[in-house]
VMD Tcl script that builds the backbone (N, CA, C; Angstrom):
set m [mol new atoms 288]
animate dup $m
set s [atomselect $m all]
$s set {name element resname resid chain x y z} {
  {N N MET 1 A -2.415 13.132 10.163}
  {CA C MET 1 A -2.759 12.311 9.229}
  {C C MET 1 A -4.286 12.124 9.304}
  {N N ILE 2 A -5.054 12.105 8.336}
  {CA C ILE 2 A -6.439 11.702 8.331}
  {C C ILE 2 A -6.731 10.160 8.129}
  {N N VAL 3 A -7.706 9.822 9.082}
  {CA C VAL 3 A -7.984 8.268 8.816}
  {C C VAL 3 A -9.650 8.355 8.764}
  {N N CYS 4 A -10.033 7.662 7.543}
  {CA C CYS 4 A -11.354 7.521 7.283}
  {C C CYS 4 A -11.891 6.123 7.328}
  {N N GLN 5 A -13.093 6.070 7.656}
  {CA C GLN 5 A -13.892 4.899 7.689}
  {C C GLN 5 A -14.898 5.030 6.819}
  {N N PRO 6 A -14.644 4.772 5.522}
  {CA C PRO 6 A -15.789 5.079 4.477}
  {C C PRO 6 A -17.103 4.272 4.695}
  {N N GLY 7 A -17.317 3.363 5.403}
  {CA C GLY 7 A -18.525 2.693 5.498}
  {C C GLY 7 A -18.212 1.335 5.788}
  {N N MET 8 A -19.319 0.498 6.006}
  {CA C MET 8 A -19.496 -0.896 6.167}
  {C C MET 8 A -18.938 -1.603 4.887}
  {N N VAL 9 A -18.369 -2.619 5.131}
  {CA C VAL 9 A -17.766 -3.522 3.871}
  {C C VAL 9 A -18.315 -4.893 3.940}
  {N N ASP 10 A -18.941 -5.541 2.931}
  {CA C ASP 10 A -19.275 -6.749 2.856}
  {C C ASP 10 A -18.171 -7.607 2.276}
  {N N THR 11 A -17.663 -8.527 3.337}
  {CA C THR 11 A -16.507 -9.286 2.767}
  {C C THR 11 A -16.691 -10.545 3.408}
  {N N THR 12 A -15.914 -11.510 2.612}
  {CA C THR 12 A -15.780 -12.825 3.032}
  {C C THR 12 A -14.473 -12.958 4.043}
  {N N ALA 13 A -13.697 -11.924 3.951}
  {CA C ALA 13 A -12.405 -11.794 4.895}
  {C C ALA 13 A -12.778 -11.957 6.418}
  {N N THR 14 A -11.813 -12.595 7.112}
  {CA C THR 14 A -11.968 -12.771 8.549}
  {C C THR 14 A -10.890 -11.920 9.158}
  {N N VAL 15 A -10.773 -11.649 10.412}
  {CA C VAL 15 A -9.762 -11.060 11.085}
  {C C VAL 15 A -8.634 -11.676 10.988}
  {N N ASP 16 A -8.617 -12.982 10.697}
  {CA C ASP 16 A -7.258 -13.656 10.538}
  {C C ASP 16 A -6.508 -13.355 9.212}
  {N N ASP 17 A -7.563 -12.878 8.313}
  {CA C ASP 17 A -7.086 -12.675 6.876}
  {C C ASP 17 A -6.468 -11.400 6.689}
  {N N VAL 18 A -6.573 -10.410 7.545}
  {CA C VAL 18 A -6.232 -9.049 7.451}
  {C C VAL 18 A -5.240 -8.641 8.396}
  {N N PRO 19 A -4.474 -7.539 8.291}
  {CA C PRO 19 A -3.565 -6.975 9.380}
  {C C PRO 19 A -4.297 -6.439 10.722}
  {N N GLU 20 A -3.612 -6.565 11.752}
  {CA C GLU 20 A -4.205 -5.789 12.846}
  {C C GLU 20 A -4.045 -4.374 12.674}
  {N N TRP 21 A -5.211 -3.414 13.012}
  {CA C TRP 21 A -5.246 -2.143 13.105}
  {C C TRP 21 A -4.355 -1.593 14.058}
  {N N PRO 22 A -3.409 -0.883 13.749}
  {CA C PRO 22 A -2.229 -0.516 14.854}
  {C C PRO 22 A -2.520 0.752 15.527}
  {N N GLY 23 A -3.610 1.461 15.097}
  {CA C GLY 23 A -3.909 2.736 15.887}
  {C C GLY 23 A -4.937 2.623 16.861}
  {N N PRO 24 A -5.109 3.701 17.448}
  {CA C PRO 24 A -6.281 3.585 18.625}
  {C C PRO 24 A -7.576 3.294 17.871}
  {N N SER 25 A -8.634 3.053 18.702}
  {CA C SER 25 A -9.857 2.683 18.278}
  {C C SER 25 A -10.512 3.882 17.537}
  {N N PRO 26 A -11.083 3.786 16.295}
  {CA C PRO 26 A -11.529 4.728 15.753}
  {C C PRO 26 A -12.627 5.434 16.494}
  {N N SER 27 A -13.335 4.987 17.262}
  {CA C SER 27 A -14.494 5.389 18.095}
  {C C SER 27 A -13.866 6.537 18.932}
  {N N GLU 28 A -12.329 6.588 19.266}
  {CA C GLU 28 A -11.705 7.534 20.120}
  {C C GLU 28 A -11.473 8.787 19.351}
  {N N PHE 29 A -11.472 8.827 17.962}
  {CA C PHE 29 A -11.080 10.094 17.212}
  {C C PHE 29 A -11.980 10.409 15.901}
  {N N VAL 30 A -12.645 9.474 15.289}
  {CA C VAL 30 A -13.428 9.632 14.126}
  {C C VAL 30 A -14.990 10.346 14.462}
  {N N GLU 31 A -15.248 11.104 13.581}
  {CA C GLU 31 A -16.601 11.799 13.625}
  {C C GLU 31 A -17.293 11.531 12.381}
  {N N PRO 32 A -18.584 11.540 12.209}
  {CA C PRO 32 A -19.309 11.419 11.050}
  {C C PRO 32 A -18.893 12.451 10.062}
  {N N ASN 33 A -18.640 12.210 8.787}
  {CA C ASN 33 A -18.237 12.973 7.638}
  {C C ASN 33 A -19.096 12.714 6.413}
  {N N PHE 34 A -20.301 13.081 6.431}
  {CA C PHE 34 A -21.245 12.656 5.235}
  {C C PHE 34 A -20.931 13.171 4.104}
  {N N PRO 35 A -21.075 12.752 2.979}
  {CA C PRO 35 A -21.429 11.262 2.640}
  {C C PRO 35 A -20.581 10.160 2.730}
  {N N SER 36 A -19.179 10.585 3.157}
  {CA C SER 36 A -18.114 9.506 2.992}
  {C C SER 36 A -17.922 8.569 4.237}
  {N N GLY 37 A -18.763 8.660 5.207}
  {CA C GLY 37 A -18.482 7.765 6.346}
  {C C GLY 37 A -18.064 8.711 7.469}
  {N N SER 38 A -17.008 8.286 8.071}
  {CA C SER 38 A -16.465 8.970 9.377}
  {C C SER 38 A -14.951 9.155 9.014}
  {N N CYS 39 A -14.566 10.318 9.633}
  {CA C CYS 39 A -13.056 10.681 9.547}
  {C C CYS 39 A -12.448 11.227 10.732}
  {N N GLY 40 A -11.243 11.092 10.851}
  {CA C GLY 40 A -10.607 11.904 12.171}
  {C C GLY 40 A -9.215 12.031 11.808}
  {N N THR 41 A -8.669 12.670 12.755}
  {CA C THR 41 A -7.099 13.083 12.630}
  {C C THR 41 A -6.339 12.400 13.643}
  {N N LEU 42 A -5.076 11.948 13.309}
  {CA C LEU 42 A -4.160 11.179 14.193}
  {C C LEU 42 A -2.833 12.011 14.085}
  {N N THR 43 A -2.213 12.292 15.223}
  {CA C THR 43 A -0.965 13.199 15.208}
  {C C THR 43 A 0.063 12.368 16.039}
  {N N GLY 44 A 1.238 12.928 15.951}
  {CA C GLY 44 A 2.316 12.288 16.726}
  {C C GLY 44 A 2.658 10.978 16.604}
  {N N GLN 45 A 3.066 10.370 17.685}
  {CA C GLN 45 A 3.437 8.837 17.723}
  {C C GLN 45 A 2.269 7.847 17.068}
  {N N LYS 46 A 1.000 8.255 17.504}
  {CA C LYS 46 A -0.092 7.258 16.945}
  {C C LYS 46 A 0.006 7.390 15.339}
  {N N ALA 47 A 0.053 8.571 14.906}
  {CA C ALA 47 A 0.036 8.841 13.498}
  {C C ALA 47 A 1.252 8.139 12.746}
  {N N ARG 48 A 2.462 8.095 13.454}
  {CA C ARG 48 A 3.690 7.588 12.847}
  {C C ARG 48 A 3.467 6.054 12.784}
  {N N VAL 49 A 2.913 5.328 13.756}
  {CA C VAL 49 A 2.776 4.148 13.969}
  {C C VAL 49 A 1.763 3.442 12.946}
  {N N THR 50 A 0.648 4.375 12.748}
  {CA C THR 50 A -0.373 3.868 11.732}
  {C C THR 50 A 0.059 3.973 10.395}
  {N N TYR 51 A 0.924 5.073 10.126}
  {CA C TYR 51 A 1.303 5.302 8.907}
  {C C TYR 51 A 2.218 4.049 8.475}
  {N N GLU 52 A 3.259 3.893 9.363}
  {CA C GLU 52 A 4.147 2.883 9.014}
  {C C GLU 52 A 3.410 1.562 8.691}
  {N N ALA 53 A 2.424 1.328 9.420}
  {CA C ALA 53 A 1.498 -0.065 9.046}
  {C C ALA 53 A 0.779 0.157 7.784}
  {N N ALA 54 A 0.283 1.319 7.495}
  {CA C ALA 54 A -0.378 1.428 6.266}
  {C C ALA 54 A 0.666 1.371 4.874}
  {N N VAL 55 A 1.846 1.584 5.204}
  {CA C VAL 55 A 2.856 1.416 3.948}
  {C C VAL 55 A 3.029 -0.070 3.760}
  {N N GLU 56 A 2.965 -0.757 4.880}
  {CA C GLU 56 A 3.018 -2.247 4.825}
  {C C GLU 56 A 1.818 -2.844 4.161}
  {N N HIS 57 A 0.576 -2.196 4.219}
  {CA C HIS 57 A -0.612 -2.541 3.688}
  {C C HIS 57 A -1.200 -1.520 2.682}
  {N N PRO 58 A -0.452 -1.423 1.485}
  {CA C PRO 58 A -0.761 -0.293 0.661}
  {C C PRO 58 A -2.060 0.078 0.269}
  {N N ALA 59 A -3.010 -0.960 0.211}
  {CA C ALA 59 A -4.477 -0.704 -0.105}
  {C C ALA 59 A -5.027 0.201 0.608}
  {N N ALA 60 A -4.465 0.163 2.052}
  {CA C ALA 60 A -5.181 1.248 2.971}
  {C C ALA 60 A -4.401 2.559 2.969}
  {N N LEU 61 A -3.473 2.912 2.013}
  {CA C LEU 61 A -2.829 4.160 2.224}
  {C C LEU 61 A -3.372 5.050 0.781}
  {N N LEU 62 A -4.040 6.298 1.149}
  {CA C LEU 62 A -4.389 7.035 -0.058}
  {C C LEU 62 A -3.587 8.329 0.083}
  {N N GLU 63 A -2.439 8.306 -0.586}
  {CA C GLU 63 A -1.351 9.356 -0.644}
  {C C GLU 63 A -1.906 10.484 -1.737}
  {N N GLU 64 A -1.532 11.663 -1.477}
  {CA C GLU 64 A -1.661 12.725 -2.281}
  {C C GLU 64 A -1.361 12.479 -3.764}
  {N N GLY 65 A -0.317 11.861 -4.079}
  {CA C GLY 65 A 0.125 11.641 -5.417}
  {C C GLY 65 A -1.028 10.701 -6.138}
  {N N ARG 66 A -1.480 9.659 -5.437}
  {CA C ARG 66 A -2.561 8.734 -5.945}
  {C C ARG 66 A -3.822 9.455 -6.052}
  {N N VAL 67 A -4.195 10.485 -5.307}
  {CA C VAL 67 A -5.576 11.090 -5.385}
  {C C VAL 67 A -5.504 11.900 -6.658}
  {N N GLU 68 A -4.198 12.579 -7.099}
  {CA C GLU 68 A -4.069 13.159 -8.535}
  {C C GLU 68 A -4.168 12.254 -9.625}
  {N N GLU 69 A -3.786 11.010 -9.381}
  {CA C GLU 69 A -4.036 10.028 -10.385}
  {C C GLU 69 A -5.337 9.663 -10.588}
  {N N GLY 70 A -6.193 10.115 -9.935}
  {CA C GLY 70 A -7.759 9.605 -9.936}
  {C C GLY 70 A -8.107 8.643 -8.894}
  {N N ARG 71 A -7.258 8.276 -8.096}
  {CA C ARG 71 A -7.484 7.248 -6.824}
  {C C ARG 71 A -8.442 7.958 -5.861}
  {N N ASP 72 A -9.277 7.433 -5.427}
  {CA C ASP 72 A -10.166 7.869 -4.331}
  {C C ASP 72 A -10.598 6.898 -3.391}
  {N N LEU 73 A -11.476 7.203 -2.452}
  {CA C LEU 73 A -11.853 6.018 -1.320}
  {C C LEU 73 A -12.548 4.955 -2.024}
  {N N VAL 74 A -13.200 5.028 -2.976}
  {CA C VAL 74 A -13.725 3.791 -3.803}
  {C C VAL 74 A -12.694 2.910 -4.215}
  {N N ASP 75 A -11.784 3.312 -4.346}
  {CA C ASP 75 A -10.412 2.473 -4.952}
  {C C ASP 75 A -9.882 1.824 -3.727}
  {N N THR 76 A -10.417 1.935 -2.542}
  {CA C THR 76 A -9.444 1.523 -1.197}
  {C C THR 76 A -10.316 0.471 -0.649}
  {N N THR 77 A -11.197 -0.314 -1.319}
  {CA C THR 77 A -12.206 -1.349 -0.687}
  {C C THR 77 A -11.370 -2.444 -0.122}
  {N N ASP 78 A -10.000 -2.645 -0.474}
  {CA C ASP 78 A -9.235 -3.574 0.085}
  {C C ASP 78 A -8.330 -3.296 1.387}
  {N N ALA 79 A -8.658 -1.970 1.856}
  {CA C ALA 79 A -8.159 -1.321 2.960}
  {C C ALA 79 A -8.756 -1.926 4.253}
  {N N LEU 80 A -8.705 -3.364 4.391}
  {CA C LEU 80 A -9.368 -3.872 5.515}
  {C C LEU 80 A -8.305 -4.244 6.505}
  {N N TRP 81 A -8.830 -4.053 7.959}
  {CA C TRP 81 A -8.053 -4.353 9.102}
  {C C TRP 81 A -8.829 -5.052 10.099}
  {N N ALA 82 A -8.208 -5.812 10.779}
  {CA C ALA 82 A -8.804 -6.389 12.054}
  {C C ALA 82 A -8.734 -5.447 13.065}
  {N N LEU 83 A -10.123 -5.176 13.759}
  {CA C LEU 83 A -10.346 -4.258 14.629}
  {C C LEU 83 A -11.363 -4.581 15.608}
  {N N GLU 84 A -10.800 -4.915 16.761}
  {CA C GLU 84 A -11.737 -5.313 18.025}
  {C C GLU 84 A -12.556 -6.327 17.591}
  {N N GLY 85 A -11.826 -7.461 16.821}
  {CA C GLY 85 A -12.619 -8.654 16.544}
  {C C GLY 85 A -13.490 -8.621 15.339}
  {N N VAL 86 A -13.458 -7.501 14.664}
  {CA C VAL 86 A -14.137 -7.608 13.314}
  {C C VAL 86 A -13.255 -6.954 12.144}
  {N N VAL 87 A -13.730 -7.146 11.005}
  {CA C VAL 87 A -13.074 -6.482 9.835}
  {C C VAL 87 A -13.567 -5.221 9.584}
  {N N ALA 88 A -12.620 -4.249 9.646}
  {CA C ALA 88 A -13.065 -2.816 9.413}
  {C C ALA 88 A -12.429 -2.368 8.147}
  {N N TRP 89 A -12.967 -1.389 7.482}
  {CA C TRP 89 A -12.501 -0.536 6.184}
  {C C TRP 89 A -11.870 0.661 6.818}
  {N N LEU 90 A -10.632 0.868 6.921}
  {CA C LEU 90 A -9.954 2.013 7.337}
  {C C LEU 90 A -8.989 2.554 6.326}
  {N N VAL 91 A -8.962 3.739 5.989}
  {CA C VAL 91 A -7.997 4.374 4.934}
  {C C VAL 91 A -7.200 5.460 5.604}
  {N N VAL 92 A -5.855 5.145 5.414}
  {CA C VAL 92 A -5.213 6.317 6.187}
  {C C VAL 92 A -4.537 7.282 4.939}
  {N N GLU 93 A -4.762 8.602 5.237}
  {CA C GLU 93 A -4.293 9.547 4.120}
  {C C GLU 93 A -3.394 10.667 4.954}
  {N N PRO 94 A -2.225 10.516 4.538}
  {CA C PRO 94 A -1.167 11.430 5.253}
  {C C PRO 94 A -1.435 12.811 4.794}
  {N N GLN 95 A -1.010 13.845 5.601}
  {CA C GLN 95 A -1.297 15.182 5.398}
  {C C GLN 95 A 0.157 15.895 5.511}
  {N N TRP 96 A 0.885 16.205 4.528}
  {CA C TRP 96 A 2.226 16.835 4.729}
  {C C TRP 96 A 2.227 18.108 4.552}
}
mol reanalyze $m
mol bondsrecalc $m
mol representation Tube
mol addrep $m
């Protein structure tokens, strides 16, 4: 599964307002992917746990069918997670 951090997001949300990021720290697996921010790949148990959390937080899930309907990263600005004490924008894209 691919996880993207499209960029910084200006929000009034706090870490108490958003779900806790279930995966590893993005600094462990994402790399710059210009112009869309940073992306990385998760596999195995880490991917499963992260995917299950994204299903519960659908704003963060960018599924293939949704892309075909014209949905892209811009449409996921509500994909906010609490991550290491800050609010982060992280989008989960399963790869089947």
